C-alpha positions as a printed Julia matrix, in Angstrom:
385×3 Matrix{Float64}:
 106.36  38.76  106.43
 107.11  41.94  108.39
 105.79  44.11  105.52
 102.59  42.11  105.49
 102.12  42.62  109.26
 102.83  46.33  108.9
 100.23  46.57  106.12
  97.56  44.79  108.22
  98.36  47.02  111.19
  98.13  50.16  109.04
  94.86  48.93  107.55
  93.38  48.27  111.02
  94.45  51.74  112.13
  92.75  53.3   109.12
  89.56  51.31  109.78
  89.66  52.32  113.46
  90.1   55.98  112.54
  87.17  55.78  110.1
  84.99  54.19  112.8
  85.95  56.92  115.3
  85.23  59.63  112.72
  81.79  58.1   112.0
  80.96  57.88  115.7
  82.01  61.48  116.3
  80.06  62.61  113.22
  76.88  60.88  114.39
  77.23  62.28  117.91
  77.63  65.75  116.43
  74.65  65.19  114.11
  72.44  64.11  116.99
  73.61  67.03  119.12
  73.13  69.5   116.28
  69.61  68.21  115.59
  68.53  68.55  119.21
  70.34  71.63  120.45
  67.85  73.95  118.72
  64.77  72.18  120.14
  62.94  74.52  122.5
  60.94  73.04  125.32
  57.75  75.05  125.67
  58.3   75.42  129.42
  61.84  76.76  128.96
  60.76  79.14  126.2
  57.96  80.61  128.32
  60.1   81.0   131.45
  62.88  82.63  129.45
  60.62  85.12  127.68
  58.16  86.07  130.44
  58.12  87.32  134.0
  56.22  84.74  136.04
  55.68  84.33  139.75
  58.17  81.73  141.0
  57.04  79.55  143.91
  59.77  76.94  144.57
  60.4   76.48  140.83
  56.69  76.33  140.01
  55.95  79.3   137.75
  52.43  80.65  138.23
  50.37  82.96  136.02
  48.65  85.6   138.13
  46.23  88.47  137.66
  45.23  89.83  134.26
  47.83  87.9   132.24
  47.42  88.33  128.47
  50.29  86.24  127.06
  49.51  82.74  128.37
  47.41  81.37  125.49
  48.18  77.89  124.08
  46.64  76.16  121.05
  46.31  72.44  121.72
  44.03  69.93  119.99
  42.53  72.78  117.95
  41.3   74.42  121.17
  42.5   77.56  122.96
  43.77  77.12  126.53
  45.32  79.36  129.18
  48.45  78.45  131.13
  47.78  78.16  134.86
  51.31  77.22  135.87
  54.55  75.58  134.79
  55.24  72.84  137.32
  58.64  72.11  138.82
  58.99  69.06  136.52
  58.45  71.32  133.44
  54.94  70.0   132.78
  52.41  72.75  132.02
  48.92  72.88  133.5
  46.25  74.49  131.3
  42.6   75.47  131.61
  40.31  75.8   128.58
  39.75  79.45  127.7
  35.97  79.09  127.61
  33.4   76.75  129.08
  32.17  73.8   126.99
  29.06  72.84  128.92
  26.75  73.75  131.78
  26.38  70.72  134.06
  25.49  69.62  137.59
  28.51  68.41  139.57
  27.52  64.72  139.46
  27.77  64.57  135.63
  31.26  66.06  135.33
  33.26  62.79  135.46
  31.17  61.17  132.71
  31.48  64.29  130.6
  35.27  64.29  131.01
  35.52  60.64  129.93
  33.93  61.57  126.63
  36.17  64.62  126.29
  39.29  62.51  126.97
  38.33  60.26  124.04
  38.49  63.36  121.85
  41.84  64.74  123.0
  45.31  63.66  121.86
  46.56  62.25  125.18
  49.99  61.62  123.63
  50.71  65.23  124.59
  49.31  64.9   128.1
  50.36  63.63  131.47
  47.89  63.03  134.29
  46.97  66.21  136.12
  47.91  66.64  139.76
  45.13  68.4   141.61
  45.02  69.64  145.22
  42.12  68.03  147.09
  42.34  69.72  150.49
  39.14  71.17  151.92
  38.57  74.89  151.53
  37.78  76.43  154.93
  37.85  79.92  156.41
  38.82  81.42  153.04
  42.05  79.4   153.06
  43.24  76.21  151.4
  46.42  74.16  151.57
  47.79  71.55  149.2
  48.77  68.72  151.51
  46.73  66.08  149.7
  46.72  65.56  145.95
  45.13  63.37  143.33
  46.78  62.36  140.05
  44.39  59.77  138.62
  43.01  61.59  135.57
  44.11  63.45  132.49
  41.23  65.92  132.83
  39.94  67.58  135.99
  38.19  70.69  137.15
  40.3   73.55  138.45
  41.26  73.17  142.11
  40.42  75.91  144.6
  44.15  76.04  145.43
  45.13  76.89  141.85
  42.28  79.35  141.48
  43.36  81.27  144.59
  46.97  81.25  143.37
  45.86  82.87  140.1
  44.54  85.92  141.96
  46.61  89.09  142.12
  45.04  92.11  143.78
  41.71  90.24  143.57
  42.01  89.91  139.79
  42.52  86.78  137.68
  42.73  85.87  134.0
  40.63  82.74  134.63
  37.17  84.09  135.36
  35.14  87.04  134.17
  32.79  89.19  136.22
  30.0   87.11  137.81
  31.22  83.92  136.15
  30.04  80.79  137.97
  32.28  77.78  137.26
  32.5   74.49  139.13
  35.78  73.91  141.0
  37.23  70.52  141.91
  36.93  70.67  145.69
  33.64  69.6   147.25
  30.75  71.82  146.05
  32.87  74.93  145.57
  32.5   77.16  142.53
  33.62  80.59  141.45
  31.31  83.54  141.89
  33.02  86.34  140.03
  36.45  86.39  141.68
  35.1   84.85  144.88
  34.39  81.26  145.92
  30.97  80.0   146.95
  29.24  76.7   147.69
  26.01  75.48  146.1
  23.76  72.49  145.55
  25.43  69.83  143.36
  22.38  69.75  141.06
  22.9   73.29  139.83
  24.04  73.7   136.22
  27.3   75.67  136.24
  30.1   76.2   133.71
  32.53  73.35  132.99
  36.09  74.32  132.03
  38.48  71.36  131.83
  42.04  71.4   133.13
  44.82  69.3   131.51
  48.6   69.06  131.84
  51.08  68.98  128.95
  54.03  66.62  129.25
  57.41  68.07  130.34
  58.95  67.35  126.92
  56.35  69.39  125.01
  58.2   71.52  122.45
  57.55  75.05  121.28
  56.83  75.55  117.57
  55.65  79.16  117.25
  53.58  81.97  118.77
  54.12  84.58  121.46
  51.31  83.56  123.8
  48.89  86.37  122.91
  45.28  85.69  121.94
  46.06  86.35  118.25
  49.31  84.36  118.36
  48.99  81.56  120.94
  51.83  79.15  121.62
  51.58  76.35  119.04
  52.7   72.83  119.96
  51.2   70.62  117.24
  49.73  70.76  113.77
  46.03  71.45  113.3
  43.96  68.54  112.03
  40.23  67.87  111.96
  39.28  67.58  115.63
  36.69  68.77  118.12
  36.18  72.5   117.73
  36.87  72.4   113.97
  34.33  74.03  111.68
  32.89  72.07  108.74
  30.87  73.59  105.91
  28.26  71.5   104.07
  26.43  73.37  101.32
  25.6   76.75  102.83
  25.55  75.46  106.43
  28.43  75.63  108.9
  28.8   73.12  111.74
  31.28  72.58  114.56
  32.75  69.15  115.41
  31.81  68.09  118.94
  32.71  64.39  118.87
  35.13  62.31  116.76
  35.22  59.15  118.84
  33.42  56.98  116.27
  31.89  59.02  113.47
  32.04  62.78  112.93
  29.37  64.44  115.04
  28.53  68.01  114.11
  26.5   70.72  115.85
  25.02  73.65  113.99
  26.46  77.15  114.49
  22.98  78.64  114.18
  19.56  78.0   115.69
  16.1   77.61  114.21
  13.42  79.81  115.73
   9.93  79.33  117.1
   9.5   75.59  117.61
   7.73  73.65  120.35
   9.82  70.95  122.05
   7.26  68.26  121.14
   7.57  69.15  117.44
  11.33  69.67  117.16
  12.48  66.2   116.04
   9.56  65.73  113.62
  10.24  69.08  111.99
  14.0   68.51  111.75
  13.67  65.03  110.23
  10.95  65.81  107.74
  10.44  69.34  106.47
  13.94  70.6   107.39
  15.7   67.39  106.29
  14.16  67.56  102.81
  15.6   71.03  102.25
  19.2   69.88  102.75
  21.2   69.43   99.57
  23.62  67.15  101.48
  21.01  64.93  103.17
  22.45  61.78  101.53
  25.63  62.23  103.61
  23.82  61.99  106.94
  24.24  58.91  109.12
  21.92  57.85  111.94
  22.06  60.04  115.03
  21.11  58.8   118.51
  19.1   61.2   120.66
  18.65  60.39  124.37
  15.26  61.76  125.36
  14.62  60.59  128.92
  13.67  63.18  131.54
  16.56  64.09  133.85
  15.92  63.95  137.6
  19.43  64.44  139.0
  20.45  60.86  138.2
  23.01  60.1   135.51
  21.33  56.83  134.51
  18.2   58.77  133.58
  19.96  60.12  130.51
  20.37  56.8   128.68
  17.08  55.05  129.52
  15.23  56.29  126.44
  16.59  56.99  122.99
  15.43  57.49  119.44
  17.34  57.17  116.15
  17.0   59.98  113.62
  19.01  61.66  110.87
  18.96  65.0   112.69
  19.06  65.4   116.46
  19.42  68.1   119.11
  22.25  68.43  121.67
  22.11  66.23  124.76
  22.98  67.4   128.28
  26.33  65.57  128.11
  27.36  66.68  124.62
  30.38  68.97  124.31
  29.13  72.45  123.37
  31.31  74.99  121.57
  30.58  78.51  120.36
  28.91  79.94  123.45
  27.5   82.86  121.53
  24.89  80.35  120.37
  22.52  80.05  123.34
  18.9   79.7   124.38
  18.18  76.37  122.63
  16.34  73.19  123.57
  18.0   70.12  125.07
  16.01  66.86  124.64
  15.77  66.18  128.37
  12.99  67.68  130.46
  13.28  68.24  134.2
   9.98  67.43  135.87
   7.49  69.2   133.61
   9.92  71.85  132.35
  11.83  72.0   129.08
  15.58  72.26  129.63
  16.95  75.17  127.65
  20.72  75.62  127.24
  21.76  79.08  128.3
  23.97  80.68  130.93
  22.34  80.14  133.34
  20.27  77.11  132.25
  16.58  77.89  131.82
  13.69  75.69  132.95
  11.18  76.6   130.27
   7.49  76.11  129.57
   7.05  73.15  127.19
   4.1   74.96  125.6
   6.23  77.97  124.7
   8.1   78.16  121.38
  11.88  78.34  121.61
  15.04  78.16  119.52
  16.58  74.86  118.41
  20.21  73.95  117.74
  20.59  70.74  115.75
  23.14  67.94  115.32
  24.07  65.57  112.5
  26.46  62.62  112.09
  28.8   61.89  109.17
  30.93  58.85  108.43
  34.68  59.32  108.98
  35.14  58.26  105.35
  34.08  61.75  104.39
  37.37  63.19  105.69
  39.02  62.55  102.32
  36.54  64.98  100.76
  37.14  67.79  103.24
  39.35  70.61  102.0
  40.6   73.15  104.55
  40.23  76.81  103.62
  41.33  79.27  106.29
  39.81  77.83  109.49
  36.97  75.84  107.91
  36.82  72.36  106.37
  34.68  72.5   103.22
  33.05  69.43  101.71
  33.81  68.66   98.08
  32.77  65.4    96.43
  35.96  63.99   94.92
  36.41  65.07   91.29
  33.53  67.52   91.62
  35.53  69.57   94.09
  36.84  72.13   91.58
  33.37  72.59   90.15
  31.84  73.13   93.62
  34.6   75.49   94.63
């Protein structure tokens, strides 16, 4: 009987030891798998000299190593907050808008960003007076905002900043303030100025690669088809500007010498017939109502075509492409997208940038080569290539 009890006791001890070994092994495995994870915030602070303001690390002056690639777009780091979240501003503007259309524009942009990587952005909302601003009041209601005057001023070092270029006019968050070169001015809310969104990465965002330079930005996620991606159909290259429902594409070139009254007819007849991929095109909605400083004006009239032209509220990439019609007139003037916006003569020929819509089903036929997604029709892909 005693031998039997000794055997059971020994067996229990062995089982207990095995359980302890397994627990220790799993703890070590978990530790070993996480110890090499680099938080982006920690990596940047460790490898760069940043201005430290109560554990908020701020990029100042002509910084050249604060580039981040997120959602296929290039951003600049404004600051690393004291909770390790990272506030970014887009490296280039993606529209020219009056102040009253910004919130609607950002709602559409939010639908096209991967908010799993984002936390809501805290923005200082104090009033800018006497060339000074404090940060006693804040707002944290939205993922996307304009840059606050407070953060803009903090980015200056010896009157220089990485955020704006010479004579750049960009709307700021506070009241009717905007940049004017490296200065701050106030204007009428109906003026069309640059829109550069600000977002904040979550504190647990991890570093994958890159050194923060323009040619090697910090990488935090894998590239997939998203806004800003280039898509090639036949011999034409487009850029994705909306993926909320279908794939909406905007041309990377313009057509010359068209009158605004003739643009849609030309695009959907003579130009459409020349496309060797016209069977892929879905219906495109074009909002054509005149704009008179009221947001509701923009959706009162619409037409359905296969080829459209960019609307006031559409996201616009590739700012080297300029001087093209928008479908909305202001009073009797054609609205021409440029920097600054031009109020043109409707009887004068101008350039036209065009838009098309594809079904998301087409994604399975897009093959990525370098930085461009090229369309290939299933088994015909090798032949087309």
